[in-house]
N, C-alpha and C positions, 0 to 999 in steps of 0.2 A: 478485647482483639486490640485496641489502641495501647491499653496498657502491654501488653505484652510485643507491640512493635518497640514501645521505649525500652522496654527490656531487654530486646532481642537483637536491635539492628544498630548499624555501624553510624557514629553521628555524622556520617556525612548522606544519611538517608533521608528522603523525604516523608515524613511521618502523618499519617492520614490525619489526625487530629491537628497538625498544624498546616493544612491545605489552604491556600488563598480562595476557597470556596468555589461558589457556580455563578455563573451570571446571573439565575433567578431564586432567589431564597426556596430552599424545599426543606422539610422536615427530615430529619436526620431518620435513618434506618436502625432498627433497635439491634438488627444482627449482621448489617455488614459496613466495614467501615466504606469512605467515601469512595474509593477506588476500585475496592469489590463491586460497589452499584454502578459504576460506572463500565465495569465488563460488562457485567448481565444487561445494563442499557445498549451498550454497543450489539452484543451477541443478538440482540433479541429485534433487532432492528432490520428492515427492509433492506437497505443498502447493504448489510452484513451478509445478507442472504444470497444478495445478487451476484457477489463475489465466485460462487461457484460456476458462472456461466461467464466468467471474464477472461479473453487471453492472458497469458503470462509471458510467455516468449512465440510460443507457435500457433498461428492460427488454424483452428478448426483441425487439429493433429488426429491422425486416426491412430486408436490405442486408448486404452482404459488409465495409463500410468503415467499421462504426463501433468502437469504441474498448471493447474489454473491460479486466480490469482485468489482464490479461497486457499487450497493448499500452501502458496508460500505464503500468506498471512499466518496460517497457525506455523509455519518453520519459524516464520519470524520470532513469533510469539515464544517460543521454546527455546530458542537461543538467546534471547532476552529475558526471559524468566532463569535461565540456570545463570547466566552472567549475574544479573541481579542478587540470587541466593548466596554463590559464590564470595561476592563483595559485602554479604551484610546489607542491600540495598533493598525498597520496597517493592517484592516481585509485582504486589497486584498492580501499582502504579507503571511499571515495565511491562505487563500484559495487557493492561486496558489501553497503552497507547499502540501497541504493536496491533492489536485487533483493529485498530481505528485507523492506522497510517495511510492504509490504500481505499479507505471508501470512495472517495472521490475519484478512484481511476476511471479513464473512459474505455469502452470496446475497444477489443484491439488492442492493447498493450498499449505500448508507447510512440506507437502508428498512431493510433487513435488521437493519444496528446498531443503531439506533435502537430498534428493537422487543426487540432479546435485552438492550439495556440496562434496559428497562423490567422484563423478567419475570423477569431475573436477579438472584438474592438478590448484592448488592455491585457490583451495574450491570455492565456491559461496555464496552470501549471496542477498537476495532481494533488501536491501536499496542500496548495490551498482550498482545494476543492473537496479534499477529505475533511476541512475545517469548516467549510462552508457546508457541508450535510450535514453535520452533526449540530451546526448552530444554527442552521436554517432550513434545511430541507427536511429535515426526517420528522416525523410526526405531524402531519397535516400542516408544517410550516412552524411549528414551534419549537425544532428542534431537540435534543438529548438533555440540553441542561447538564454538561461535563462540567466537572472541576477543570478549575484555571491549568493543573498541572499536565493534566490528561491530554487539554487540549494544545497545549504548549509541544508536547510531546509528538502530537500527531504533526502539523505545521512545522516543526524544526526537523523531521527526520530528513530532511534534503533540503537544498538551499544554503543561503548564506546565513539566516539565523541560528542561531544557538540555543538550545532550551535549557533552562535555567538550574533544573534538576539531572543529577547522575543517571536517574533512571532514564529522562527523556534524550540524555546527549548518549547512553549505549546503544538506545534503538537507532541510530543511522548505523553505529558498526554492523548490528545484528542484521540489519536489514540487508547490507552488503554481503555479509558471510554467507548469509541463506542464497539471496538471489544466482552470486555466482556459483554457489557449488551445486544449488539444484538444476541451473540452467546449464552446467555441465553435464550434470545428470541426463536430462532431456538431450541435450544435444549428441551424445553417443547412443542415446537409445535410439534417435532420428538418422543414426549414423552421418551426423553432417560435421562430427568430428571421430578421432578413434582416441582411446587414453594414452596409446604414445605420444599423440599429437602436443599433449600439455607438457610446456617447457621444462627439463628436468630441472634446472636450476629453481622453477617453483617446488616441484616436486620434493626434492631433496631439503626443504624448510617445512613445508607444510604437510606430505605426506604423499601417498601415492591413490589413496583412496577417499572416496566420498568422506568417509567418518573420519578419517585420519586428520584430513582437511578442517573439517567443523572442529574437531576437538582442539588440534593445537590452536587454531586463531582464538576459539574461545576463551581457553586455558590461559593462553598468552596473554589477553585483556585482563584475566581477573589479577595474573600473576603479577602484570605492570603496575594496575591501577590499585592493588590492596593497601590499605592505608592511606592514600591521597585522593584528595578531592577534584580530581580529574579521572576521565575514562582515557587511559593509553593503549598502546600498541608497542612493543620493540621493534627498533629499526627493521630488523632482519623480515619479522612477520608484515610488516607494512608495507616494506618494499614487495616482498613475495605479491603479496595481494593486489596491489599494484600492477605486478607485470601480468599478473592473471588475468586481471579485468581486462588491461589493453589487451592481451591473448583473444577473450573471448570478444572484442568487440571486432578485433581483424575478422575471425574464423566464426563467429555464429550471429552474433548483433547485425553482422553488415552481408551474412552470406545470402546470396542469391538463392540458393535452394532453400534456407531460411524463411527470408525475407521475401519470397517472389510474389505474394499475394497481397502483400500491404499497401501496393500504390491503388488497387482494386477497393481495398477497404478504405484507406484514405477518400477517395472519389465517392465511394458509397456517401461517408461521412460529410461530405463538403455537399454534396447535393440535397443529403435530409436538410442540412441547418439553411442553406438558401430556402428550401422548400418552406420549411416553416417560417422562416422570418418573412417569405412573401404570404402567406396563409397562419397566421398567428394563432387563428382561430381554431384550428386542428390540433392544439396544445390539449392535454386534458386538462380538465378544472383546477386541481392544485397549482398550476404553474401560469394560471391567469393574473393571478393576484400578483406575483413576482412580476409578468409583462408590467402591468401597470405600473406599480411602484420601481421597476428600477430597470425597465424596457425591455422590447421584445426579443435582443440579442442575447439577455443575461438568463431570460426564460427558457430560449431555448437551449442554449451551452447547458443550462443544469440538466433539462429534460433528454440529452442527447448524450452527456457524458455520465447519465445513471444508467444508459440502455445495458444490458448484456450485448452479446456478439449476436447471439439468435434473435433477440429483439429486434434489435438493428436492421438485419438484414429482413426480418419480417415489415418493418415499417417501411423501409425501402420499394420492396415487393408492394405493397398497399398503394404506396404512392407513385410509382413508376413501373410498374409490371403489369401491362394488360391483362386482364383477368379472361379466364375461359366463359365460353357461352355456349348456350345449343338451341336450336330449332325445336319447340314441338308440332 
């Protein structure tokens, strides 16, 4: 398979055989490349499974078809893999980084991220926490021991840093393409916005439907980046996507109907954080070593950021809601 990569992929692709390796030496798999192996290690992780019960945009939406952090991750991975295939890049590397990019996301979406960033000494960012999940928290503290290239793709999918590989760089755009468009879909389903609300100037460039917009943006990246050692967009698509993102922030991401419960969620996470800091013995055993080695706030942050929405509510009830009682 490594030989096939050398024969088929672009000279700008990151070949599995040229990976900078793992944090700890590991015997090679006889049938999978290192990046294919990283895909499997992520998909089989506990953090990946928890994504299905973490908010994407809407808190506890009523309906079966709203996105979760899991479905967002799957959509990002498909877009990333399509772009990588079109450019002759390493699809497995792009897919692995996509699967891992949101493993560190908090319960209750970006509302949870904002409150942890506010109360955690040194701040909190979900991309940095995603890297911490795969490096430190998974497998009872051993981490997943992923390749350097996948780890950099995870860390650099947002924020100021830039991945060295084109596969890591394209993930940043694949993430934006996925969340802007599926958030539009969810907002329309929730009657937060209507199709005619989308700016006409955007639709004339990107298309009028969900599939048209994704196809236009994906093909544009492949067309603009073909044969180049960087990931590019045309000015027209870049500007249209920026305008669409600004529209979403104004009418969806800050909409009081869609975000009306976020204050309650943030207050709940703040109180959980304070309670565990006061009584760190309540932390599960796997976080006690972190408490000793890195401090109680770090252990509490790791624990809370890994919670699903439902589990956070349950733990809040356990700590703060009186239990029912009966007299026999």
